[in-house]
C-alpha positions in Angstrom: 0.5 -1.4 -10.1 1.6 2.0 -11.3 -0.5 5.0 -10.4 -0.8 8.5 -12.0 0.5 10.5 -9.1 0.4 13.8 -11.1 -3.3 13.3 -11.7 -3.9 12.6 -8.0 -1.9 15.6 -7.0 -3.9 17.8 -9.3 -7.1 16.6 -7.8 -5.9 17.0 -4.2 -4.8 20.5 -4.8 -8.5 21.5 -5.4 -9.7 20.0 -2.1 -6.8 20.8 0.3 -5.8 24.2 1.6 -2.2 25.3 0.8 -0.7 24.2 4.2 -2.4 20.8 4.1 -1.3 20.2 0.5 2.3 21.0 1.3 2.1 18.7 4.3 0.6 16.0 2.1 3.5 16.2 -0.4 5.9 16.0 2.5 4.2 12.8 3.8 4.2 11.3 0.3 8.0 11.8 -0.1 8.7 10.7 3.5 6.6 7.5 2.9 8.6 6.8 -0.2 11.9 7.2 1.7 10.7 4.9 4.5 9.5 2.3 1.9 13.0 2.3 0.3 14.6 1.9 3.7 12.4 -1.0 4.7 12.2 -2.7 1.3 8.5 -2.1 0.9 6.4 -1.2 -2.3 7.2 2.3 -3.4 4.0 2.6 -5.4 1.8 1.7 -2.4 3.7 3.9 0.0 3.6 6.9 -2.3 -0.1 6.7 -2.9 -1.0 6.0 0.7 1.1 9.0 1.8 -0.5 11.2 -0.9 -4.1 10.3 0.0 -3.8 10.0 3.8 -5.4 13.4 4.4 -7.8 13.4 1.4 -10.8 14.1 3.6 -9.0 16.5 6.0 -10.3 19.8 4.6 -14.0 18.8 4.4 -15.9 21.0 6.8 -16.8 19.2 10.0 -20.5 19.4 9.6 -20.2 17.9 6.1 -17.9 15.2 7.4 -20.6 14.1 9.9 -23.3 14.2 7.2 -21.2 12.1 4.8 -20.5 9.5 7.4 -24.2 9.3 8.3 -25.2 9.0 4.6 -22.6 6.4 3.8 -23.1 4.3 6.9 -19.6 5.0 8.4 -19.9 4.1 12.0 -18.6 6.8 14.5 -17.9 6.5 18.2 -19.5 9.0 20.6 -16.1 10.7 20.9 -15.8 11.0 17.1 -19.3 12.5 16.9 -18.4 15.1 19.5 -15.0 15.8 17.9 -15.4 15.5 14.1 -11.9 16.6 13.4 -11.0 13.0 14.4 -13.0 11.3 11.6 -11.1 12.4 8.5 -9.2 9.1 8.5 -12.3 6.9 8.4 -14.0 9.2 5.9 -10.7 9.3 3.9 -11.1 5.6 3.2 -14.4 6.3 1.5 -13.0 9.3 -0.4 -9.9 7.4 -1.6 -12.1 4.6 -2.9 -14.9 6.6 -4.4 -13.2 9.7 -5.6 -9.7 8.4 -6.4 -10.5 4.8 -7.4 -8.3 3.1 -4.9 -9.2 -0.5 -4.1 -6.0 -1.7 -2.5 -6.8 -2.8 1.0 -3.4 -2.1 2.4 -3.5 1.5 1.1 -7.0 2.0 2.4 -6.1 0.6 5.8 -3.0 2.8 6.0 -5.3 5.8 5.5 -7.8 4.5 8.1 -5.2 4.2 10.8 -2.8 7.1 10.1 -4.2 9.3 12.9 -4.8 7.0 15.9 -2.6 4.1 15.2 -3.7 0.6 16.4 -2.2 -2.6 17.8 0.0 -4.7 15.5 0.1 -2.4 12.5 1.2 -3.5 9.0 4.4 -2.2 7.5 2.5 0.3 5.3 0.3 1.4 8.2 3.4 2.2 10.2 5.1 3.9 7.3 2.3 6.3 6.7 1.7 6.9 10.5 5.4 7.7 11.0 5.7 9.8 7.8 2.8 11.9 9.0 4.6 12.6 12.2 8.2 13.2 10.8 7.7 14.8 7.4 10.1 17.8 6.9 7.6 20.6 7.8 6.8 19.0 11.2 8.9 20.9 13.8 6.9 21.0 17.1 6.9 17.4 18.3 9.4 16.5 21.0 12.4 14.2 20.3 12.0 14.6 16.6 15.7 14.1 15.9 15.7 10.7 17.6 12.3 9.7 16.1 13.4 10.6 12.6 16.7 8.6 12.9 14.9 5.6 14.4 12.3 5.6 11.6 14.8 4.5 9.0 16.1 1.4 10.8 13.3 0.2 13.2 9.6 1.0 12.6 8.3 -0.7 15.7 10.7 1.2 18.0 9.8 4.4 16.2 6.1 3.7 16.8 6.9 3.3 20.5 8.7 6.7 20.7 5.9 8.5 18.8 3.1 7.0 20.7 4.8 7.5 24.1 5.2 11.2 23.3 1.7 11.5 21.8 -0.1 9.8 24.7 2.0 11.9 27.2 1.0 15.1 25.5 -2.7 14.2 25.2 -2.9 13.3 28.9 -1.0 16.3 30.0 -3.1 18.7 28.0 -6.3 16.9 28.8 -7.1 16.6 25.1 -9.3 14.0 23.5 -7.6 10.6 23.0 -9.0 7.8 20.9 -9.0 4.5 22.7 -7.1 2.9 19.8 -4.2 5.3 20.4 -3.8 4.0 24.0 -4.1 0.4 22.8 -1.4 1.0 20.2 0.9 2.6 22.8 0.5 -0.4 25.1 1.2 -2.8 22.3 4.4 -1.1 21.1 5.5 -0.4 24.7 5.3 -4.2 25.3 7.5 -4.8 22.2 10.0 -2.2 23.4 10.2 -3.7 26.9 10.6 -7.2 25.5 13.4 -6.1 23.3 15.2 -4.4 26.2 14.9 -7.6 28.3 16.4 -9.6 25.4 19.2 -7.1 25.1 19.9 -7.2 28.9 20.0 -11.0 28.8 22.4 -10.9 25.8 24.7 -8.5 27.7 24.7 -10.9 30.7 26.0 -13.8 28.7 
C-alpha cells in the first residue's frame, strides 16, 4: 500500500516542536535505509518511522487524560512518569488521527521506546533508527552500533540495549521492565552466536 507521506509530514509539523520534527524526519529516512538493507517493505518502514513519535509533544497531563479516556492501560511506573507513555498513546493517535490500521506499523510505534523480547523486523528497524538517526550524537559506541545496524539487526539490538540498560542503572533513572526483558533476550542471542562461532573456530 502506498501512503501520502507529504500529507502525513504536513500534519505532524503542526503537532511536533521543531527539534522533534527534525528527529522524526531523520528516523523516517534511517528506517527507509535499514528497510533497504534488510529487504523489508519500504512503505511500512517509512510510515512507522514517520509516526513513531506522533504523540511525543502532547503535554504529559493531557497524555494521562487521553489514556484514561480511551482505556489505554498504564503501569504504575508509567503513571508516575508520563513521558514514558507516548509510544502506547502513539498507537491510538496513529490509528485515529492518521488512519493507520496496519498492525505491524502500530506495533513498531508501540515498542520503539522500551523494546521487548523477540521483536519483529519492523519493530527492530524503528527502534534502531530512533537510536542511530543522524542527529543523535550522545549515545556511546554509536559508530559500531550504526555499522552493525546495516548487517545484523539482532546484534545491533544487543549493543543498544546493553548500553541503554547500563546507562539507566548507572544514572538511577526509571527503566521499564520490558527494556530489561528485551536486553536479556538479545543478550542470550548474542551469547549463543558467540558460542557457535567459538565451536566453529575449534573445528
